[in-house]
N, C-alpha and C positions, 0 to 999 in steps of 0.2 A: 377379227378380219381374217379372210381366207385368200391366199394367193396360189396361183397355179403357174408352173413353168415346166416345159418338157412334159414328163409323165409324173411330175412331183407336185404335191399339194402341201402347203404350210398353213396351219391353223393357229393364229396367235392366241385365241381364247383357250383352247385346250392344250396348247404348247405341244402340238403333234406335227411330225413331218412324215408324210406317207409317199411311197413310190408304187404306182399302180395299185393303190389301196392297202399295201403292206406297210405297217408301222416301222419307221427307222428309229432306232434308239439313239438319242442325243443327250449329252450333258446340257444342263440348263444354260451354261455360259455360251456353249456353241450355238444353241438355239437362238439366244439373244443376239449373238453376232450375226447370224444368218438373217434374222428378222431385220436388224438394223441395216444391213447391206441392201436388202430388198426394198425397204421403205425409203432408202436414199439412193436408189439406182440411177437417178438422173445425174449423179455426179460422182467424182472420185472421192472415196472416204479415206482420210489419212489415219495413220496409227494413233495420232492424238485424238481424233474423233472417236475411234474405237475405245480408247482408254476412258474417255469421258462418259461414253454411253454404256458400254458393256461392263467396265470395271469401276464405274462411278468415280473416276479420277484417281484411283489408287495407283501406286507405282507398281508396274509389272514389267517383266523382262521381255526382250525381243523374242526370246525362245518361247515364252508362254503365248505371246500373240501368234507367232508362226504356227505353234502346235494347234491352236484353236482354228486358225484359218485352214490348216491342212485337214483337220477333222471335219470342218464344214464342207470342204471340197470333196472329201471321200463320201460324205453323206449324200451329195447331189450328183455323184458320178463324174466329178471333175478331178484334175490333178496333173502334176507334172507339166508336160507341154500341151496337154489338152485342157486349155483354159477357156471353155465355151460357156461357163456359167459365172465363175468368179475370176476376174482378170487382174493380174498384178500390173500396176502401172509404175514402172521403175522410178524410184526416189519420190513418189507421190502417195502411193497407197494402193487401194483396191477399188474395183468397181464391179457391180453385179450387172452382167451384160446379156443374160438370157432374157427372152421375151416373157413378160409377166402379165397375167390377167388377174384382176381382182374378182373373186367370186362373190355372188350375193349370199347373204346369210341364209341358212336353211329356214324354210317356212316352218313355224311352230304353231300347232293347234292350241287354242285357248278355250277357256270357259269363263264365266263371270262369277265374282264374289262382291256383293253389295255394289254392283254397277261397274266394277273395274275388272280388267282382263287379268286372268291368272293362268298359269300353265295347265294344260288339260291333264297332265299326270301329277297334279299338285299333291295328292295324297302320298304318292311314292316319293316325291321331292321332300315333303315334310318328314317322312319316315327316315329318309337318308340323313336329313339334318339332325334328327334326334339321336342317330347312332353316334354322334360326336359328343353328346351330353354337354353341350356348351351353353344352352339356354339357361338364363338366370344364375350364371356363375359370377363370382366376384371379379372386379377389374384385375387385369394382369398387365404388368409393365411391357411385356413383349408386344401386346396389341396396342397399348397406348403409344409406344414409340412409333408404330406405323401410322397411326392417325396424325401424330404430330408431324411426321415427315411429309405426309400427304398435304397438310396445310402449308408447311414451309416451302415445299416444291412449287405449289401452285399459287401461293399468295392469298389463299382463301382464308376467311376468318373462322370458318367452321369445317369440321370434318368428323366422320364417324365410320365405325364398322358395325354393320347391322346383320341380323339373321331373321329370316321370315318364317314364322310358323303358320298355323291355320288362320289366325286372326290379327296378328300384330307383326310389326318390325321391332325386334328387341335389339337394343344397342349394347354391344359388348364393350365398345370403347368410344369415347367422344373427345373432341377438342373444341373448346369455345362454348360448350354447353354448361348449364348448371349441373352440379354433381348428382343431383337426384333425378335428372331427366334420363330415363332408361328405356322407354318404349313409346310407340306411336301406333294407333289403330291402323290396320292395313289399308283401309280405304282412304285415310287421311295422310298417309305417308307419301313422300316424293318418289319412293323407290319401286313400286309395283311394276312399272314398265321396264325397269332395268333388269329384273330377273327373267324377262322374256327375251333379252339380248344375249349375244355371245361376245360382244366387244363393248368398248366405252360408249356410254350414252351421255351426250352432252347437249345442254340447252343453255344458250347464252342469255336469253331473257325469258324467264318463266312467266312474266306478266303478259306476254303476247302469245303464249302457248295455250291451245284450247284445252289440253289435259290438265294444266297446272294453274291457270290464271285465277281459279276460284278456290284454291286450297287456302285454308286459314293462315298458313305460314307465309303465303304470298300476298294475300290481301291485308293481313294485319302485321304488326311488328314481329320479327325483324325485316319483313318484306323481302323474302327470298327472291333473288334475281337470277344469278348464275348457278348452274347445277351441273356437276360431272360425277358419274358413278361408273364403276366397273363391277359386273357380276362376279360373285365368288363361286366358280364352277368346279365341282369336285371331279375326281377321275371317272365317275360313272356318268357325268354329263349333267348333273342336277345343279341349278343355281340356288345355292343355299342362302345367299344374302348379297350384300354389297359393301364395297369400300367407296365412300362418297365424300366429295368436297362441295361446298356451296358458299355463296357470298351475297350480301345485299347489293353489291355493285355488279355491273356487267364486266366480265373478264373473258379474255381469250387465252387459251392454252396452246403453246407451240407443240410441235411433234415430240420434242425431247420431254416435255412435261407430261404429255399423254403417255409416252412410253414408260415413264417412271410410275405413273399410277397403275399401269398394267403390271409392272414388276412388283409393286407393293401388294396387289391382289394375289399374285402368286405366292408371296411371302405369308400372307394370311392363310392361304390354303395349305402351305407347308406346315404351319403351326397346327392347323386343324388335323392334318393327316398324322402328325406326330402324336397328337392327343388321342386319336382313334387307335393308333397302334398300341399305345400305353394301356388303353381300356381293354383292348383284345388280350394283351399279355396278362393283365390282372385277372381277367376272366378265366384264361387258360390255367393260370397258377391256382386259382380257387378250385377249378375242376380237378386239377392234379392233387391238391391237398385233400380234397374230399375223397378221391379214389384211394390215396394213401391211408386215410383214416378208416375207410371201409375194409381195406386189406388187413390192417392191424386188428380190427374187430374180428375178422374171420379167423385170423391166426390165433387170437386169444380165446376163441370159443371152443 
């Protein structure tokens, strides 16, 4: 989702805040706070609301909350007596009062693979995915914890984290699936449309959806009905895969649950970025060791 107020644009998918096109550096917690205020701008948000949403109910001090509010105000050009964006309502909380417009998602060109739409830059996207060396790796608890949380938060029976290469959606982590279920052909997966999005993609009844009603998993057991997925978008803007929940029953997610799925998607990307940094460091170490070895050889010759 993209929001614009004054000369500032907030993009929830890329977690970016820009003023007149220039990127404003924000801590993730401050970004989450600002996003929550914008999405609940029709009402006063209490400190308890902020604690439940931004801090997931953890105990935080008044000083910490005030510091994050002040950081958000500085980022949007507000503060002190000039409360034209984030207003303090005494003894009640805060309210986002600037005029906000929801911007349409940017149009993305596509091409076809076995009759389904895929990104026009799919080769570059797959190359970006492979730079993380995540495909066909063993299960990891860090990812499994996130799929379990996704299912618990939404009440869905099934959840997974998937990555899409040229021909398949490969499942890094699953909840509710058999242990040996690890991939799905790209054209038969539920997720190809999701990697064309920049925000949550939700279908409450797949049986009535023209794109999904004839999929084997919808027509046959377990008869998928509800589907919700968030694209996993890396810093370069490529959708590498999805974090997804689905259920045989029709389900509706409230705004808090939807925000939680977005947060979990960001956590998946944080794990991936850490993985890529480790790969880069190992490569640099290998190059350094090779250089040292060559220097030793030269000195000994």
